[in-house]
FIDRENPA-957916 format. One record per residue (C-alpha): x, y, z. Coordinates in Angstrom, 3 decimals, always signed. Layout:
BEGIN
<mivex u="X" v="Y" w="Z"/>
...
***
This chain:
BEGIN
<mivex u="-43.729" v="+0.128" w="+8.425"/>
<mivex u="-43.425" v="-1.864" w="+5.094"/>
<mivex u="-40.775" v="+0.725" w="+3.665"/>
<mivex u="-38.782" v="+0.432" w="+6.867"/>
<mivex u="-38.661" v="-3.304" w="+6.440"/>
<mivex u="-37.614" v="-2.854" w="+2.890"/>
<mivex u="-34.847" v="-0.589" w="+3.813"/>
<mivex u="-33.823" v="-3.038" w="+6.573"/>
<mivex u="-33.493" v="-5.785" w="+3.805"/>
<mivex u="-31.790" v="-3.680" w="+1.320"/>
<mivex u="-28.431" v="-5.430" w="+1.048"/>
<mivex u="-26.078" v="-6.678" w="-1.654"/>
<mivex u="-25.257" v="-10.107" w="-2.277"/>
<mivex u="-22.349" v="-10.709" w="+0.158"/>
<mivex u="-24.466" v="-9.257" w="+2.896"/>
<mivex u="-27.623" v="-11.069" w="+1.935"/>
<mivex u="-25.599" v="-14.238" w="+2.071"/>
<mivex u="-24.141" v="-13.421" w="+5.477"/>
<mivex u="-27.395" v="-12.261" w="+7.032"/>
<mivex u="-29.270" v="-15.384" w="+5.652"/>
<mivex u="-26.899" v="-17.836" w="+7.428"/>
<mivex u="-26.985" v="-15.689" w="+10.599"/>
<mivex u="-30.580" v="-15.604" w="+10.362"/>
<mivex u="-30.840" v="-19.154" w="+9.888"/>
<mivex u="-28.417" v="-19.883" w="+12.955"/>
<mivex u="-30.035" v="-17.606" w="+15.235"/>
<mivex u="-33.729" v="-18.506" w="+14.342"/>
<mivex u="-33.503" v="-22.280" w="+14.139"/>
<mivex u="-32.490" v="-22.874" w="+17.858"/>
<mivex u="-34.670" v="-20.142" w="+18.866"/>
<mivex u="-37.912" v="-21.427" w="+17.581"/>
<mivex u="-36.893" v="-24.922" w="+18.645"/>
<mivex u="-36.522" v="-23.455" w="+22.181"/>
<mivex u="-39.969" v="-22.002" w="+22.040"/>
<mivex u="-41.636" v="-24.965" w="+20.647"/>
<mivex u="-40.078" v="-27.110" w="+23.347"/>
<mivex u="-41.168" v="-24.726" w="+25.979"/>
<mivex u="-44.710" v="-24.416" w="+24.599"/>
<mivex u="-44.960" v="-28.320" w="+24.944"/>
<mivex u="-43.489" v="-28.507" w="+28.347"/>
<mivex u="-45.723" v="-25.542" w="+29.520"/>
<mivex u="-48.700" v="-26.970" w="+28.377"/>
<mivex u="-47.976" v="-30.286" w="+29.939"/>
<mivex u="-46.995" v="-28.668" w="+33.173"/>
<mivex u="-50.538" v="-26.834" w="+33.305"/>
<mivex u="-52.255" v="-29.889" w="+32.909"/>
<mivex u="-50.290" v="-31.239" w="+35.844"/>
<mivex u="-51.126" v="-28.278" w="+37.757"/>
<mivex u="-54.872" v="-28.593" w="+37.230"/>
<mivex u="-55.786" v="-30.724" w="+40.263"/>
<mivex u="-59.503" v="-29.684" w="+40.701"/>
<mivex u="-60.970" v="-33.026" w="+39.605"/>
<mivex u="-59.211" v="-34.918" w="+42.136"/>
<mivex u="-59.870" v="-32.668" w="+45.045"/>
<mivex u="-63.512" v="-32.708" w="+43.882"/>
<mivex u="-63.500" v="-36.586" w="+44.757"/>
<mivex u="-61.660" v="-35.992" w="+47.994"/>
<mivex u="-64.227" v="-33.493" w="+49.007"/>
<mivex u="-67.215" v="-36.013" w="+48.395"/>
<mivex u="-65.502" v="-38.694" w="+50.052"/>
<mivex u="-64.675" v="-36.291" w="+52.931"/>
<mivex u="-68.245" v="-35.249" w="+53.045"/>
<mivex u="-69.686" v="-38.700" w="+53.249"/>
<mivex u="-67.287" v="-39.567" w="+55.959"/>
<mivex u="-68.298" v="-36.552" w="+58.072"/>
<mivex u="-71.859" v="-37.349" w="+57.625"/>
<mivex u="-71.468" v="-40.830" w="+58.412"/>
<mivex u="-69.478" v="-39.677" w="+61.633"/>
<mivex u="-72.046" v="-37.136" w="+62.823"/>
<mivex u="-74.104" v="-39.363" w="+65.094"/>
<mivex u="-70.922" v="-40.786" w="+66.882"/>
<mivex u="-69.616" v="-37.130" w="+67.227"/>
<mivex u="-72.650" v="-35.998" w="+68.805"/>
<mivex u="-71.695" v="-38.255" w="+71.887"/>
<mivex u="-68.018" v="-37.710" w="+71.543"/>
<mivex u="-66.624" v="-34.149" w="+71.694"/>
<mivex u="-63.225" v="-34.967" w="+70.570"/>
<mivex u="-64.386" v="-36.586" w="+67.309"/>
<mivex u="-66.928" v="-33.646" w="+66.795"/>
<mivex u="-63.912" v="-31.233" w="+67.095"/>
<mivex u="-61.655" v="-33.424" w="+64.779"/>
<mivex u="-64.377" v="-33.671" w="+62.229"/>
<mivex u="-64.991" v="-30.018" w="+62.228"/>
<mivex u="-60.964" v="-29.393" w="+61.762"/>
<mivex u="-61.050" v="-31.810" w="+58.866"/>
<mivex u="-64.210" v="-30.189" w="+57.242"/>
<mivex u="-62.349" v="-26.743" w="+57.443"/>
<mivex u="-59.048" v="-27.999" w="+55.643"/>
<mivex u="-60.967" v="-29.661" w="+53.260"/>
<mivex u="-62.967" v="-26.838" w="+52.393"/>
<mivex u="-59.804" v="-24.692" w="+52.285"/>
<mivex u="-57.824" v="-27.409" w="+50.028"/>
<mivex u="-60.897" v="-27.440" w="+47.481"/>
<mivex u="-61.020" v="-23.673" w="+47.494"/>
<mivex u="-57.267" v="-23.637" w="+46.640"/>
<mivex u="-57.543" v="-26.237" w="+44.095"/>
<mivex u="-60.258" v="-24.208" w="+42.369"/>
<mivex u="-58.223" v="-20.854" w="+42.272"/>
<mivex u="-55.304" v="-22.903" w="+40.777"/>
<mivex u="-57.556" v="-24.472" w="+38.123"/>
<mivex u="-58.862" v="-21.046" w="+37.251"/>
<mivex u="-55.189" v="-19.738" w="+36.838"/>
<mivex u="-54.229" v="-22.789" w="+34.851"/>
<mivex u="-57.192" v="-22.417" w="+32.444"/>
<mivex u="-56.209" v="-18.791" w="+31.988"/>
<mivex u="-52.497" v="-19.554" w="+31.323"/>
<mivex u="-53.409" v="-22.427" w="+29.040"/>
<mivex u="-55.524" v="-20.000" w="+26.823"/>
<mivex u="-52.769" v="-17.206" w="+26.959"/>
<mivex u="-49.837" v="-19.577" w="+26.237"/>
<mivex u="-49.928" v="-19.645" w="+22.579"/>
<mivex u="-50.316" v="-15.815" w="+22.468"/>
<mivex u="-47.310" v="-15.539" w="+24.873"/>
<mivex u="-45.135" v="-17.801" w="+22.957"/>
<mivex u="-46.108" v="-16.225" w="+19.638"/>
<mivex u="-45.217" v="-12.624" w="+21.179"/>
<mivex u="-41.825" v="-13.936" w="+22.333"/>
<mivex u="-41.196" v="-15.353" w="+18.868"/>
<mivex u="-41.913" v="-12.005" w="+17.396"/>
<mivex u="-39.770" v="-10.033" w="+19.573"/>
<mivex u="-36.794" v="-12.595" w="+19.593"/>
<mivex u="-37.070" v="-12.754" w="+15.762"/>
<mivex u="-37.316" v="-9.259" w="+15.465"/>
<mivex u="-33.929" v="-8.906" w="+17.581"/>
<mivex u="-32.463" v="-11.590" w="+15.703"/>
<mivex u="-33.366" v="-10.023" w="+12.382"/>
<mivex u="-31.757" v="-6.470" w="+13.441"/>
<mivex u="-28.689" v="-8.155" w="+15.269"/>
<mivex u="-28.161" v="-10.369" w="+11.876"/>
<mivex u="-28.336" v="-7.549" w="+9.783"/>
<mivex u="-26.031" v="-5.556" w="+11.709"/>
<mivex u="-23.471" v="-8.353" w="+11.820"/>
<mivex u="-23.721" v="-9.165" w="+8.318"/>
<mivex u="-23.025" v="-5.590" w="+7.399"/>
<mivex u="-20.220" v="-5.263" w="+9.652"/>
<mivex u="-18.768" v="-8.740" w="+8.515"/>
<mivex u="-19.180" v="-7.733" w="+4.710"/>
<mivex u="-17.672" v="-4.194" w="+5.077"/>
<mivex u="-14.062" v="-5.164" w="+5.405"/>
<mivex u="-14.491" v="-7.656" w="+2.757"/>
<mivex u="-16.021" v="-5.530" w="+0.235"/>
<mivex u="-13.362" v="-2.619" w="+1.275"/>
<mivex u="-10.459" v="-5.137" w="+0.708"/>
<mivex u="-11.881" v="-6.497" w="-2.563"/>
<mivex u="-12.013" v="-2.895" w="-3.813"/>
<mivex u="-8.502" v="-2.321" w="-2.684"/>
<mivex u="-7.497" v="-5.269" w="-4.838"/>
<mivex u="-9.101" v="-3.870" w="-7.933"/>
<mivex u="-7.346" v="-0.389" w="-7.148"/>
<mivex u="-3.973" v="-2.246" w="-6.763"/>
<mivex u="-4.696" v="-3.913" w="-10.111"/>
<mivex u="-5.408" v="-0.449" w="-11.697"/>
<mivex u="-2.340" v="+1.020" w="-10.024"/>
<mivex u="-4.408" v="+3.445" w="-7.705"/>
<mivex u="-3.124" v="+4.111" w="-4.259"/>
<mivex u="-4.811" v="+2.746" w="-1.172"/>
<mivex u="-6.617" v="+4.834" w="+1.269"/>
<mivex u="-4.800" v="+6.088" w="+4.389"/>
<mivex u="-5.327" v="+4.375" w="+7.723"/>
<mivex u="-8.334" v="+5.354" w="+9.540"/>
<mivex u="-8.892" v="+5.499" w="+13.338"/>
<mivex u="-11.573" v="+2.946" w="+13.183"/>
<mivex u="-9.212" v="+0.258" w="+11.881"/>
<mivex u="-7.874" v="-0.100" w="+15.433"/>
<mivex u="-11.045" v="-1.692" w="+16.498"/>
<mivex u="-11.171" v="-4.558" w="+13.829"/>
<mivex u="-10.075" v="-7.812" w="+14.473"/>
<mivex u="-6.335" v="-8.619" w="+14.413"/>
<mivex u="-6.657" v="-10.728" w="+11.238"/>
<mivex u="-8.296" v="-7.871" w="+9.312"/>
<mivex u="-5.877" v="-5.295" w="+10.449"/>
<mivex u="-3.081" v="-7.664" w="+9.383"/>
<mivex u="-4.447" v="-7.991" w="+5.867"/>
<mivex u="-4.936" v="-4.244" w="+5.454"/>
<mivex u="-1.249" v="-3.739" w="+6.454"/>
<mivex u="-0.101" v="-6.453" w="+3.971"/>
<mivex u="-2.352" v="-4.935" w="+1.277"/>
<mivex u="-0.948" v="-1.466" w="+1.782"/>
<mivex u="+2.544" v="-2.664" w="+1.969"/>
<mivex u="+2.116" v="-4.800" w="-1.500"/>
<mivex u="+0.595" v="-1.632" w="-3.068"/>
<mivex u="+3.656" v="+0.422" w="-2.093"/>
<mivex u="+5.915" v="-2.522" w="-3.406"/>
<mivex u="+3.755" v="-2.853" w="-6.628"/>
<mivex u="+3.959" v="+0.860" w="-7.118"/>
<mivex u="+7.820" v="+0.775" w="-6.883"/>
<mivex u="+8.020" v="-2.324" w="-9.185"/>
<mivex u="+5.927" v="-0.495" w="-11.608"/>
<mivex u="+8.070" v="+2.848" w="-11.490"/>
<mivex u="+11.436" v="+0.752" w="-11.746"/>
<mivex u="+9.625" v="-1.177" w="-14.855"/>
<mivex u="+8.581" v="+1.924" w="-16.508"/>
<mivex u="+12.047" v="+3.716" w="-15.737"/>
<mivex u="+13.837" v="+0.630" w="-17.220"/>
<mivex u="+11.722" v="+0.503" w="-20.321"/>
<mivex u="+12.176" v="+4.266" w="-20.701"/>
<mivex u="+15.900" v="+3.685" w="-20.381"/>
<mivex u="+15.817" v="+0.883" w="-22.968"/>
<mivex u="+13.819" v="+2.887" w="-25.343"/>
<mivex u="+16.084" v="+5.799" w="-25.065"/>
<mivex u="+19.072" v="+3.667" w="-25.588"/>
<mivex u="+17.968" v="+1.841" w="-28.397"/>
<mivex u="+17.034" v="+5.179" w="-30.329"/>
<mivex u="+20.461" v="+6.773" w="-28.914"/>
<mivex u="+22.256" v="+3.752" w="-30.299"/>
<mivex u="+20.736" v="+4.241" w="-33.697"/>
<mivex u="+21.176" v="+7.999" w="-33.642"/>
<mivex u="+24.761" v="+7.636" w="-32.953"/>
<mivex u="+25.329" v="+5.119" w="-35.626"/>
<mivex u="+23.552" v="+7.469" w="-38.185"/>
<mivex u="+25.681" v="+10.561" w="-37.031"/>
<mivex u="+28.982" v="+8.589" w="-37.257"/>
<mivex u="+28.460" v="+7.784" w="-40.719"/>
<mivex u="+28.693" v="+11.196" w="-42.047"/>
<mivex u="+31.314" v="+12.299" w="-39.773"/>
<mivex u="+34.316" v="+10.791" w="-41.012"/>
<mivex u="+33.699" v="+11.992" w="-44.610"/>
<mivex u="+33.150" v="+15.512" w="-43.177"/>
<mivex u="+36.255" v="+15.221" w="-41.114"/>
<mivex u="+38.352" v="+14.002" w="-44.142"/>
<mivex u="+36.848" v="+16.773" w="-46.296"/>
<mivex u="+37.957" v="+19.409" w="-43.860"/>
<mivex u="+41.430" v="+18.173" w="-43.834"/>
<mivex u="+41.601" v="+18.309" w="-47.450"/>
<mivex u="+40.251" v="+21.914" w="-47.553"/>
<mivex u="+42.625" v="+22.929" w="-44.937"/>
<mivex u="+45.561" v="+22.051" w="-47.411"/>
<mivex u="+44.030" v="+24.499" w="-49.965"/>
<mivex u="+45.895" v="+27.385" w="-51.083"/>
<mivex u="+43.014" v="+29.702" w="-49.831"/>
<mivex u="+42.743" v="+27.959" w="-46.532"/>
<mivex u="+44.425" v="+30.753" w="-44.642"/>
<mivex u="+42.593" v="+33.558" w="-46.328"/>
<mivex u="+38.973" v="+33.440" w="-47.613"/>
<mivex u="+38.553" v="+29.665" w="-46.416"/>
<mivex u="+39.696" v="+30.229" w="-42.839"/>
<mivex u="+36.413" v="+31.287" w="-41.250"/>
<mivex u="+34.277" v="+28.656" w="-42.824"/>
<mivex u="+36.751" v="+25.944" w="-42.194"/>
<mivex u="+36.624" v="+26.790" w="-38.571"/>
<mivex u="+33.014" v="+26.926" w="-38.398"/>
<mivex u="+32.883" v="+23.384" w="-40.079"/>
<mivex u="+35.397" v="+22.094" w="-37.634"/>
<mivex u="+33.642" v="+23.245" w="-34.766"/>
<mivex u="+30.144" v="+21.941" w="-35.726"/>
<mivex u="+32.041" v="+18.634" w="-36.529"/>
<mivex u="+33.497" v="+18.499" w="-33.357"/>
<mivex u="+30.302" v="+19.304" w="-31.644"/>
<mivex u="+28.620" v="+16.701" w="-33.658"/>
<mivex u="+31.211" v="+14.106" w="-32.795"/>
<mivex u="+30.759" v="+14.816" w="-28.995"/>
<mivex u="+27.050" v="+14.488" w="-29.371"/>
<mivex u="+27.404" v="+11.187" w="-31.158"/>
<mivex u="+29.881" v="+10.147" w="-28.317"/>
<mivex u="+27.120" v="+11.033" w="-25.819"/>
<mivex u="+24.405" v="+9.225" w="-27.559"/>
<mivex u="+26.661" v="+6.106" w="-27.996"/>
<mivex u="+27.287" v="+6.185" w="-24.139"/>
<mivex u="+23.393" v="+6.405" w="-23.547"/>
<mivex u="+22.488" v="+3.731" w="-25.799"/>
<mivex u="+25.410" v="+1.242" w="-24.610"/>
<mivex u="+24.991" v="-0.389" w="-21.244"/>
<mivex u="+27.824" v="-1.310" w="-18.915"/>
<mivex u="+29.962" v="-4.099" w="-20.036"/>
<mivex u="+31.875" v="-6.574" w="-18.149"/>
<mivex u="+31.369" v="-8.360" w="-14.579"/>
<mivex u="+30.749" v="-5.936" w="-11.609"/>
<mivex u="+33.356" v="-5.415" w="-8.808"/>
<mivex u="+33.654" v="-3.936" w="-5.420"/>
<mivex u="+34.267" v="-0.270" w="-5.787"/>
<mivex u="+35.546" v="+2.041" w="-3.014"/>
<mivex u="+33.337" v="+5.262" w="-3.288"/>
<mivex u="+35.647" v="+7.156" w="-0.951"/>
<mivex u="+38.670" v="+6.479" w="-3.087"/>
<mivex u="+36.883" v="+7.048" w="-6.470"/>
<mivex u="+35.269" v="+10.499" w="-5.504"/>
<mivex u="+38.595" v="+11.644" w="-3.612"/>
<mivex u="+40.298" v="+11.179" w="-6.939"/>
<mivex u="+37.612" v="+12.805" w="-9.168"/>
<mivex u="+37.466" v="+15.905" w="-6.693"/>
<mivex u="+41.199" v="+16.456" w="-7.190"/>
<mivex u="+41.292" v="+15.860" w="-11.135"/>
<mivex u="+37.885" v="+17.239" w="-12.273"/>
<mivex u="+37.427" v="+20.132" w="-10.122"/>
<mivex u="+39.355" v="+23.402" w="-10.813"/>
<mivex u="+41.257" v="+25.145" w="-8.216"/>
<mivex u="+39.084" v="+28.242" w="-7.988"/>
<mivex u="+36.233" v="+25.871" w="-6.318"/>
<mivex u="+36.764" v="+24.494" w="-2.949"/>
<mivex u="+35.722" v="+20.986" w="-2.152"/>
<mivex u="+34.586" v="+18.719" w="+0.853"/>
<mivex u="+34.309" v="+15.209" w="+1.108"/>
<mivex u="+32.291" v="+13.760" w="+4.189"/>
<mivex u="+32.357" v="+9.921" w="+4.582"/>
<mivex u="+30.434" v="+8.006" w="+7.272"/>
<mivex u="+32.823" v="+5.360" w="+8.890"/>
<mivex u="+30.149" v="+2.640" w="+8.231"/>
<mivex u="+30.355" v="+2.882" w="+4.484"/>
<mivex u="+31.289" v="-0.235" w="+2.752"/>
<mivex u="+32.006" v="-1.337" w="-0.484"/>
<mivex u="+29.504" v="-1.082" w="-3.458"/>
<mivex u="+29.232" v="-3.947" w="-6.043"/>
<mivex u="+29.103" v="-1.818" w="-9.141"/>
<mivex u="+30.456" v="-1.425" w="-12.816"/>
<mivex u="+33.499" v="+0.997" w="-12.029"/>
<mivex u="+33.251" v="+2.866" w="-15.607"/>
<mivex u="+29.740" v="+3.517" w="-15.306"/>
<mivex u="+29.854" v="+4.851" w="-11.825"/>
<mivex u="+32.958" v="+7.065" w="-12.882"/>
<mivex u="+31.229" v="+8.369" w="-15.781"/>
<mivex u="+28.082" v="+9.339" w="-13.767"/>
<mivex u="+30.071" v="+10.976" w="-10.984"/>
<mivex u="+31.958" v="+12.988" w="-13.577"/>
<mivex u="+28.961" v="+14.235" w="-15.319"/>
<mivex u="+27.509" v="+15.362" w="-11.771"/>
<mivex u="+30.582" v="+17.013" w="-10.728"/>
<mivex u="+31.292" v="+18.749" w="-14.107"/>
<mivex u="+27.617" v="+19.924" w="-14.145"/>
<mivex u="+28.135" v="+21.320" w="-10.678"/>
<mivex u="+31.437" v="+23.114" w="-11.642"/>
<mivex u="+29.626" v="+24.424" w="-14.840"/>
<mivex u="+26.733" v="+25.771" w="-12.510"/>
<mivex u="+29.200" v="+27.454" w="-10.216"/>
<mivex u="+31.337" v="+29.000" w="-12.843"/>
<mivex u="+28.334" v="+30.692" w="-14.494"/>
<mivex u="+27.041" v="+31.905" w="-10.918"/>
<mivex u="+28.107" v="+34.923" w="-9.021"/>
<mivex u="+30.637" v="+34.030" w="-6.085"/>
<mivex u="+28.928" v="+33.542" w="-2.667"/>
<mivex u="+29.516" v="+36.754" w="-0.503"/>
<mivex u="+29.672" v="+34.885" w="+2.643"/>
<mivex u="+32.413" v="+32.103" w="+1.691"/>
<mivex u="+33.791" v="+34.156" w="-0.816"/>
<mivex u="+34.606" v="+31.162" w="-3.156"/>
<mivex u="+32.397" v="+28.441" w="-4.670"/>
<mivex u="+32.087" v="+25.127" w="-2.679"/>
<mivex u="+31.316" v="+21.576" w="-3.702"/>
<mivex u="+30.554" v="+19.401" w="-1.153"/>
<mivex u="+30.081" v="+15.486" w="-1.121"/>
<mivex u="+28.391" v="+13.508" w="+1.423"/>
<mivex u="+28.754" v="+9.606" w="+1.457"/>
<mivex u="+26.433" v="+7.828" w="+4.184"/>
<mivex u="+25.314" v="+4.300" w="+4.667"/>
<mivex u="+21.867" v="+3.272" w="+6.284"/>
<mivex u="+19.737" v="+0.123" w="+6.124"/>
<mivex u="+21.786" v="-1.564" w="+3.345"/>
<mivex u="+21.870" v="+1.728" w="+0.934"/>
<mivex u="+24.468" v="+4.117" w="+0.631"/>
<mivex u="+23.527" v="+7.635" w="-0.111"/>
<mivex u="+25.818" v="+10.225" w="-2.035"/>
<mivex u="+24.749" v="+13.728" w="-2.106"/>
<mivex u="+26.632" v="+16.112" w="-4.298"/>
<mivex u="+25.938" v="+19.882" w="-3.387"/>
<mivex u="+26.992" v="+23.007" w="-5.269"/>
<mivex u="+26.716" v="+26.913" w="-4.714"/>
<mivex u="+25.773" v="+27.380" w="-8.241"/>
<mivex u="+22.773" v="+28.954" w="-9.818"/>
<mivex u="+20.401" v="+26.244" w="-8.601"/>
<mivex u="+17.429" v="+24.652" w="-10.264"/>
<mivex u="+13.678" v="+25.486" w="-10.095"/>
<mivex u="+11.849" v="+23.261" w="-7.930"/>
<mivex u="+9.460" v="+22.592" w="-10.680"/>
<mivex u="+11.710" v="+21.462" w="-13.129"/>
<mivex u="+13.779" v="+19.091" w="-10.727"/>
<mivex u="+12.115" v="+15.837" w="-11.863"/>
<mivex u="+12.659" v="+16.496" w="-15.521"/>
<mivex u="+16.491" v="+17.251" w="-15.341"/>
<mivex u="+16.912" v="+13.353" w="-16.180"/>
<mivex u="+14.992" v="+13.399" w="-19.321"/>
<mivex u="+17.191" v="+13.075" w="-22.392"/>
<mivex u="+15.941" v="+15.791" w="-24.146"/>
<mivex u="+15.560" v="+18.346" w="-21.312"/>
<mivex u="+18.475" v="+20.782" w="-20.306"/>
<mivex u="+18.845" v="+24.192" w="-18.635"/>
<mivex u="+22.106" v="+24.960" w="-19.916"/>
<mivex u="+22.254" v="+26.942" w="-23.264"/>
<mivex u="+23.857" v="+24.708" w="-25.979"/>
<mivex u="+23.454" v="+21.651" w="-23.718"/>
<mivex u="+22.446" v="+18.442" w="-25.149"/>
<mivex u="+20.427" v="+17.171" w="-22.185"/>
<mivex u="+22.124" v="+13.520" w="-22.372"/>
<mivex u="+24.814" v="+13.778" w="-19.537"/>
<mivex u="+22.159" v="+13.503" w="-16.587"/>
<mivex u="+20.218" v="+10.886" w="-18.753"/>
<mivex u="+23.417" v="+9.017" w="-18.838"/>
<mivex u="+23.698" v="+9.375" w="-14.970"/>
<mivex u="+20.133" v="+7.988" w="-14.452"/>
<mivex u="+20.830" v="+5.095" w="-16.912"/>
<mivex u="+24.012" v="+3.904" w="-14.843"/>
<mivex u="+22.129" v="+4.246" w="-11.460"/>
<mivex u="+19.152" v="+2.677" w="-12.596"/>
<mivex u="+21.270" v="-0.349" w="-14.072"/>
<mivex u="+22.817" v="-0.773" w="-10.366"/>
<mivex u="+19.318" v="-0.766" w="-8.807"/>
<mivex u="+19.528" v="+2.649" w="-7.349"/>
<mivex u="+17.577" v="+5.862" w="-7.593"/>
<mivex u="+18.716" v="+9.488" w="-8.129"/>
<mivex u="+16.892" v="+12.713" w="-7.995"/>
<mivex u="+17.660" v="+16.533" w="-7.653"/>
<mivex u="+16.342" v="+19.462" w="-5.472"/>
<mivex u="+17.418" v="+22.914" w="-4.792"/>
<mivex u="+19.901" v="+23.243" w="-1.901"/>
<mivex u="+18.825" v="+25.040" w="+1.298"/>
<mivex u="+21.456" v="+27.692" w="+0.873"/>
<mivex u="+21.354" v="+28.120" w="-2.800"/>
<mivex u="+22.666" v="+25.710" w="-5.565"/>
<mivex u="+21.631" v="+22.430" w="-6.394"/>
<mivex u="+21.922" v="+18.949" w="-4.540"/>
<mivex u="+21.930" v="+15.527" w="-6.563"/>
<mivex u="+21.087" v="+12.595" w="-4.181"/>
<mivex u="+22.077" v="+9.050" w="-5.350"/>
<mivex u="+21.168" v="+5.932" w="-3.625"/>
<mivex u="+22.720" v="+2.426" w="-4.049"/>
<mivex u="+22.572" v="-0.759" w="-2.693"/>
<mivex u="+25.495" v="-1.975" w="-0.613"/>
<mivex u="+27.123" v="-5.256" w="-1.776"/>
<mivex u="+24.101" v="-6.372" w="-3.702"/>
<mivex u="+24.569" v="-8.437" w="-7.011"/>
<mivex u="+24.317" v="-6.118" w="-10.104"/>
<mivex u="+22.152" v="-7.553" w="-12.952"/>
<mivex u="+24.187" v="-8.789" w="-16.021"/>
<mivex u="+24.141" v="-6.133" w="-18.967"/>
<mivex u="+21.351" v="-6.928" w="-21.682"/>
<mivex u="+22.687" v="-8.650" w="-24.618"/>
<mivex u="+22.603" v="-6.950" w="-27.860"/>
<mivex u="+19.443" v="-7.748" w="-29.841"/>
<mivex u="+19.898" v="-9.712" w="-33.003"/>
<mivex u="+20.654" v="-7.439" w="-36.089"/>
<mivex u="+21.248" v="-4.476" w="-33.809"/>
<mivex u="+23.589" v="-1.942" w="-35.547"/>
<mivex u="+26.926" v="-1.382" w="-34.108"/>
<mivex u="+29.655" v="+0.884" w="-34.845"/>
<mivex u="+33.232" v="+0.069" w="-34.297"/>
<mivex u="+34.153" v="+3.715" w="-34.277"/>
<mivex u="+31.569" v="+4.486" w="-31.372"/>
<mivex u="+33.521" v="+5.201" w="-27.866"/>
<mivex u="+32.087" v="+6.479" w="-24.567"/>
<mivex u="+32.574" v="+10.037" w="-23.200"/>
***
């Protein structure tokens, strides 16, 4: 019994506080009511106890009957009235004695009855108070744990069926915390992405600066060697190798410079249909078919035109290179590049799909890392530049394998949203007047 009581009272701090207040609010009026009932009951039993007055009535009645007995002997009517009075008086005294006996018993049992009721009602108050304290404390403790999980960046539990039975305020608070958790996770993701892009951009700017410095004297030395008398004989092959490597390093430096330099100038309204139509005509060879599907509701996008053009050009050229290195589809007979532009809920989605060699699903998330590439001889900077441009406009981009082969790149940009100004160059940052975008 003691162990059961100990388990019953085993509560944490919040539950103990709630349990104490609930128990106080329950037992205080209950004990007051029982005390009042005891006082009233005891007084009522004293009022019920009428044996003493009836004894005095019986004595006076007996004296009256004895005094009237001689006259009743000569008067039959008086004799009958006295006999009736004696019978009624005897019955009333007997009834009074019975009530006195009952009252004495009740008076002796009243304290025990009141104590038993107090124990029973107190036990019920104890059980109900504990249950209410646990039920009231449970959502509070869960929500406190949720707040701690949100602070650590952990996901919140999914909705349970029992939550529908909770009070409306608790359900609203759960929904608000789940929504806040999602928004915080998205904010952390955007912040990490922005910091990653900033770090890569700073490193790329420094690398591009360091690469540009020796490229100019190398290029001049190559031109001087090309005028040497032996340039067409023994020096021809080494010069070609040097020129190819200098050109490759120069292109790499340009890509690093683009990655390390944010978009400059104010944003403007960009017509995506017009921009992509022009790029499909200029950047896609005749051996590849193209399709452009645009929703009627697509409006203008507030963006930096050059940054978007560079991003789309990298995506289209990557798609063309993937299709040129892949076998021609047996069904269509030609490679096909499809572009879809859709608008919904203030977001414009651009999907660029090809029929190339595709991408492994496990590597789709790594394609936008500056040091990762699936192409032989690739630098891994092209898609990093794309992600930087999209992130600068408050958008997202991801890749996935296409359902019929090839790959799809899905870019989402906000419609007519203000674009944050480009970050200013940090004090003391190295610049190179020869750097230009690719």
